[in-house]
GUSE-551808 format. One record per atom (N, C-alpha, C, O): residue number from 1; atom name; x, z, y. Coordinates in pm, 1 decimal. Layout:
SITE;NUM;CA;X;Z;Y
...
% end
This chain:
SITE;1;N;1937.4;2689.0;1390.9
SITE;1;CA;1918.5;2844.6;1374.5
SITE;1;C;1812.2;2893.5;1443.6
SITE;1;O;1796.4;2862.6;1561.8
SITE;2;N;1735.9;2966.6;1385.4
SITE;2;CA;1622.4;3041.5;1480.1
SITE;2;C;1682.2;3111.8;1567.0
SITE;2;O;1799.2;3148.5;1557.1
SITE;3;N;1587.7;3142.6;1683.0
SITE;3;CA;1626.1;3217.4;1779.5
SITE;3;C;1596.9;3382.3;1781.7
SITE;3;O;1628.0;3465.8;1866.6
SITE;4;N;1535.7;3394.2;1674.0
SITE;4;CA;1505.4;3558.9;1653.6
SITE;4;C;1553.6;3590.8;1520.4
SITE;4;O;1518.5;3531.2;1418.5
SITE;5;N;1635.1;3687.0;1525.5
SITE;5;CA;1663.3;3767.0;1386.7
SITE;5;C;1688.5;3919.3;1436.6
SITE;5;O;1656.3;3977.7;1540.1
SITE;6;N;1754.4;3957.0;1328.4
SITE;6;CA;1794.1;4106.0;1298.8
SITE;6;C;1921.2;4114.1;1386.7
SITE;6;O;1981.2;4016.2;1431.2
SITE;7;N;1954.5;4244.2;1405.8
SITE;7;CA;2105.6;4261.3;1501.5
SITE;7;C;2190.9;4223.4;1448.8
SITE;7;O;2271.3;4157.6;1514.8
SITE;8;N;2216.6;4245.3;1304.9
SITE;8;CA;2338.2;4190.4;1231.0
SITE;8;C;2333.8;4036.5;1240.0
SITE;8;O;2437.1;3978.2;1273.0
SITE;9;N;2236.7;3975.7;1216.6
SITE;9;CA;2243.9;3861.6;1199.4
SITE;9;C;2272.3;3778.9;1330.0
SITE;9;O;2340.7;3677.0;1321.4
SITE;10;N;2225.9;3816.6;1440.1
SITE;10;CA;2237.0;3776.9;1579.1
SITE;10;C;2388.8;3803.7;1615.8
SITE;10;O;2454.6;3731.2;1690.4
SITE;11;N;2421.2;3883.8;1571.7
SITE;11;CA;2579.8;3947.5;1583.4
SITE;11;C;2671.0;3840.2;1500.4
SITE;11;O;2774.1;3786.9;1541.5
SITE;12;N;2632.8;3828.8;1423.3
SITE;12;CA;2711.7;3722.5;1339.2
SITE;12;C;2724.5;3587.3;1394.0
SITE;12;O;2831.9;3528.7;1407.6
SITE;13;N;2601.8;3538.1;1426.6
SITE;13;CA;2604.0;3405.4;1503.7
SITE;13;C;2684.6;3410.2;1638.0
SITE;13;O;2753.6;3314.5;1673.2
SITE;14;N;2672.8;3532.9;1716.5
SITE;14;CA;2744.7;3548.1;1819.0
SITE;14;C;2932.5;3544.7;1821.8
SITE;14;O;3009.9;3501.2;1907.1
SITE;15;N;2957.1;3613.0;1685.1
SITE;15;CA;3099.6;3607.8;1662.3
SITE;15;C;3111.1;3454.0;1621.5
SITE;15;O;3199.8;3384.8;1671.6
SITE;16;N;3032.6;3408.8;1542.5
SITE;16;CA;3081.5;3278.6;1515.6
SITE;16;C;3107.8;3174.3;1612.3
SITE;16;O;3172.4;3072.0;1589.5
SITE;17;N;3050.8;3208.6;1727.6
SITE;17;CA;3048.6;3113.5;1850.9
SITE;17;C;3171.7;3168.9;1952.8
SITE;17;O;3204.3;3117.3;2059.8
SITE;18;N;3217.5;3261.8;1903.4
SITE;18;CA;3327.1;3342.3;1972.1
SITE;18;C;3316.1;3449.2;2076.8
SITE;18;O;3399.1;3503.4;2149.8
SITE;19;N;3198.6;3460.8;2061.9
SITE;19;CA;3155.2;3607.7;2147.4
SITE;19;C;3231.5;3753.7;2139.0
SITE;19;O;3201.9;3822.5;2041.2
SITE;20;N;3287.0;3784.8;2193.5
SITE;20;CA;3358.6;3930.0;2154.4
SITE;20;C;3277.4;4042.5;2157.8
SITE;20;O;3323.5;4127.5;2234.0
SITE;21;N;3174.3;4074.7;2104.1
SITE;21;CA;3089.9;4180.4;2099.5
SITE;21;C;3050.9;4235.1;1988.3
SITE;21;O;3034.9;4179.6;1879.6
SITE;22;N;3030.9;4378.4;2024.5
SITE;22;CA;3024.8;4465.4;1910.2
SITE;22;C;2875.4;4474.7;1855.9
SITE;22;O;2781.9;4459.5;1934.5
SITE;23;N;2855.5;4498.1;1730.6
SITE;23;CA;2753.1;4535.7;1689.5
SITE;23;C;2691.4;4665.1;1733.0
SITE;23;O;2570.8;4686.0;1719.8
SITE;24;N;2783.7;4761.6;1790.6
SITE;24;CA;2728.0;4882.9;1862.3
SITE;24;C;2674.3;4858.3;1987.3
SITE;24;O;2598.7;4936.1;2045.4
SITE;25;N;2716.7;4738.2;2035.3
SITE;25;CA;2662.7;4709.1;2192.3
SITE;25;C;2540.2;4677.1;2192.6
SITE;25;O;2451.6;4712.5;2270.4
SITE;26;N;2534.7;4589.5;2078.1
SITE;26;CA;2407.3;4513.7;2064.9
SITE;26;C;2290.4;4646.2;2040.5
SITE;26;O;2192.9;4670.6;2111.6
SITE;27;N;2330.4;4711.2;1931.8
SITE;27;CA;2227.4;4804.9;1882.2
SITE;27;C;2192.7;4895.8;2025.3
SITE;27;O;2072.4;4910.8;2046.8
SITE;28;N;2271.3;4946.8;2107.1
SITE;28;CA;2287.4;5034.0;2226.2
SITE;28;C;2185.8;4959.5;2308.8
SITE;28;O;2082.3;5022.9;2329.6
SITE;29;N;2194.1;4822.9;2367.1
SITE;29;CA;2113.1;4780.1;2437.7
SITE;29;C;1990.7;4742.3;2398.4
SITE;29;O;1916.9;4704.8;2489.5
SITE;30;N;1927.3;4740.4;2239.2
SITE;30;CA;1785.6;4764.7;2196.0
SITE;30;C;1771.5;4895.1;2223.3
SITE;30;O;1659.0;4923.6;2264.4
SITE;31;N;1854.1;4992.1;2213.8
SITE;31;CA;1807.9;5140.6;2201.7
SITE;31;C;1758.9;5199.7;2333.9
SITE;31;O;1675.7;5288.3;2353.3
SITE;32;N;1862.0;5098.2;2455.4
SITE;32;CA;1819.3;5181.1;2601.3
SITE;32;C;1741.6;5081.6;2666.3
SITE;32;O;1726.9;5098.3;2787.4
SITE;33;N;1676.5;4959.9;2603.2
SITE;33;CA;1568.8;4886.4;2655.1
SITE;33;C;1617.4;4780.1;2716.1
SITE;33;O;1530.8;4706.8;2764.0
SITE;34;N;1764.2;4735.7;2735.5
SITE;34;CA;1808.0;4600.1;2790.5
SITE;34;C;1758.8;4481.0;2714.1
SITE;34;O;1729.2;4375.0;2769.3
SITE;35;N;1750.9;4502.8;2580.6
SITE;35;CA;1691.6;4378.5;2518.4
SITE;35;C;1565.2;4422.1;2468.1
SITE;35;O;1565.1;4527.5;2404.5
SITE;36;N;1439.4;4350.7;2487.5
SITE;36;CA;1332.4;4394.1;2405.1
SITE;36;C;1355.0;4355.2;2253.6
SITE;36;O;1435.0;4269.2;2216.9
SITE;37;N;1259.9;4442.8;2156.4
SITE;37;CA;1279.8;4455.2;2032.5
SITE;37;C;1162.5;4462.7;1961.2
SITE;37;O;1080.2;4539.2;2011.5
SITE;38;N;1121.9;4396.3;1839.2
SITE;38;CA;1021.5;4411.2;1768.8
SITE;38;C;1063.4;4488.6;1622.8
SITE;38;O;1123.6;4432.7;1531.2
SITE;39;N;1026.6;4601.8;1622.7
SITE;39;CA;1045.7;4688.7;1518.6
SITE;39;C;976.9;4654.1;1415.8
SITE;39;O;856.6;4634.0;1432.7
SITE;40;N;1033.5;4638.7;1287.3
SITE;40;CA;971.9;4574.7;1165.0
SITE;40;C;995.2;4697.2;1047.3
SITE;40;O;1082.5;4778.4;1078.0
SITE;41;N;953.9;4710.6;968.1
SITE;41;CA;956.8;4804.3;832.6
SITE;41;C;865.8;4900.6;815.3
SITE;41;O;788.5;4919.6;909.2
SITE;42;N;855.8;4962.5;724.8
SITE;42;CA;747.1;5066.2;701.5
SITE;42;C;809.2;5198.8;798.4
SITE;42;O;734.8;5280.1;853.2
SITE;43;N;916.1;5201.3;804.5
SITE;43;CA;941.4;5315.1;912.7
SITE;43;C;1011.6;5257.6;1045.9
SITE;43;O;1095.2;5318.3;1112.7
SITE;44;N;964.2;5136.3;1069.9
SITE;44;CA;1036.6;5050.3;1198.0
SITE;44;C;1163.8;5077.6;1242.2
SITE;44;O;1192.9;5098.3;1360.0
SITE;45;N;1252.2;5078.0;1134.8
SITE;45;CA;1379.9;5113.8;1149.8
SITE;45;C;1456.1;4977.8;1183.0
SITE;45;O;1551.5;4982.2;1260.7
SITE;46;N;1422.0;4874.7;1134.4
SITE;46;CA;1454.4;4715.0;1145.0
SITE;46;C;1428.8;4648.7;1292.5
SITE;46;O;1311.8;4675.5;1319.7
SITE;47;N;1482.1;4580.4;1390.2
SITE;47;CA;1462.0;4529.7;1484.0
SITE;47;C;1500.1;4368.3;1479.2
SITE;47;O;1605.2;4318.9;1438.6
SITE;48;N;1392.8;4306.2;1528.4
SITE;48;CA;1415.4;4181.8;1522.6
SITE;48;C;1458.1;4160.5;1721.7
SITE;48;O;1408.6;4231.7;1809.1
SITE;49;N;1552.4;4052.4;1745.0
SITE;49;CA;1578.0;4042.6;1884.7
SITE;49;C;1596.6;3886.2;1885.6
SITE;49;O;1596.3;3810.7;1788.4
SITE;50;N;1614.0;3853.7;2027.9
SITE;50;CA;1588.1;3709.7;2076.6
SITE;50;C;1746.8;3651.6;2070.6
SITE;50;O;1814.8;3724.3;2143.0
SITE;51;N;1805.4;3575.9;2026.8
SITE;51;CA;1929.0;3522.4;2045.5
SITE;51;C;1918.9;3482.7;2198.8
SITE;51;O;1999.0;3531.7;2278.3
SITE;52;N;1825.4;3398.3;2238.7
SITE;52;CA;1813.2;3361.2;2377.7
SITE;52;C;1828.3;3496.4;2490.5
SITE;52;O;1888.3;3494.9;2598.0
SITE;53;N;1756.6;3606.3;2430.1
SITE;53;CA;1783.3;3692.2;2524.8
SITE;53;C;1913.3;3778.3;2545.3
SITE;53;O;1946.9;3827.3;2653.1
SITE;54;N;1980.8;3789.6;2428.2
SITE;54;CA;2113.9;3806.2;2433.3
SITE;54;C;2214.2;3748.8;2507.9
SITE;54;O;2305.9;3804.9;2567.9
SITE;55;N;2187.0;3626.0;2498.0
SITE;55;CA;2255.2;3518.1;2590.1
SITE;55;C;2254.5;3556.4;2730.9
SITE;55;O;2353.2;3570.3;2803.1
SITE;56;N;2132.0;3571.8;2761.4
SITE;56;CA;2092.3;3610.3;2907.3
SITE;56;C;2137.2;3721.3;2986.1
SITE;56;O;2158.3;3731.0;3107.0
SITE;57;N;2148.7;3815.5;2877.2
SITE;57;CA;2243.5;3946.3;2910.1
SITE;57;C;2378.9;3929.7;2935.2
SITE;57;O;2436.4;3981.9;3030.8
SITE;58;N;2444.5;3841.1;2832.1
SITE;58;CA;2551.0;3793.0;2822.5
SITE;58;C;2618.1;3739.2;2974.5
SITE;58;O;2714.5;3788.6;3033.0
SITE;59;N;2537.7;3627.2;3015.0
SITE;59;CA;2544.9;3567.2;3108.6
SITE;59;C;2511.1;3601.1;3258.2
SITE;59;O;2546.0;3538.5;3358.2
SITE;60;N;2444.1;3701.4;3251.0
SITE;60;CA;2402.8;3780.5;3359.6
SITE;60;C;2263.8;3728.1;3421.1
SITE;60;O;2230.1;3772.5;3530.9
SITE;61;N;2185.3;3639.2;3357.1
SITE;61;CA;2075.1;3619.8;3377.7
SITE;61;C;1928.5;3690.3;3366.2
SITE;61;O;1817.2;3661.4;3410.0
SITE;62;N;1976.7;3787.7;3293.2
SITE;62;CA;1878.4;3910.8;3210.1
SITE;62;C;1879.4;4003.0;3311.6
SITE;62;O;1990.3;4042.2;3347.9
SITE;63;N;1752.2;4060.2;3382.4
SITE;63;CA;1731.7;4147.0;3478.0
SITE;63;C;1779.0;4300.0;3396.4
SITE;63;O;1746.3;4342.1;3285.5
SITE;64;N;1849.1;4346.9;3479.3
SITE;64;CA;1908.9;4486.5;3431.0
SITE;64;C;1806.0;4598.6;3424.7
SITE;64;O;1755.4;4647.5;3525.7
SITE;65;N;1774.7;4640.9;3285.1
SITE;65;CA;1648.5;4749.5;3289.4
SITE;65;C;1717.0;4867.7;3263.7
SITE;65;O;1644.1;4959.0;3224.8
SITE;66;N;1870.0;4901.0;3276.7
SITE;66;CA;1918.2;5025.4;3261.9
SITE;66;C;1882.1;5107.1;3388.5
SITE;66;O;1880.1;5063.2;3503.5
SITE;67;N;1848.7;5255.8;3341.1
SITE;67;CA;1808.5;5344.1;3487.1
SITE;67;C;1937.9;5338.6;3558.8
SITE;67;O;2046.1;5305.7;3510.0
SITE;68;N;1914.6;5373.4;3676.1
SITE;68;CA;1999.9;5394.3;3797.8
SITE;68;C;1995.7;5542.1;3835.1
SITE;68;O;1881.6;5585.6;3850.5
SITE;69;N;2091.3;5624.9;3852.2
SITE;69;CA;2068.7;5743.7;3887.8
SITE;69;C;2130.3;5754.0;4041.4
SITE;69;O;2123.2;5859.9;4103.8
% end
């Protein structure tokens, strides 16, 4: 598998491997900048993300980029 894909394709791969993560969680991580994404398409609505980056977030290896108040 290519380690870059759309949010739904990465989500499907994670679910196949037994990770209980929701599609909304992945979208939220992209929206808040936790996982970097490359926006594609005419209106920049689709996002490509790295499977490896998602795994780093899930395993705690990725630096937390969420704002702290």
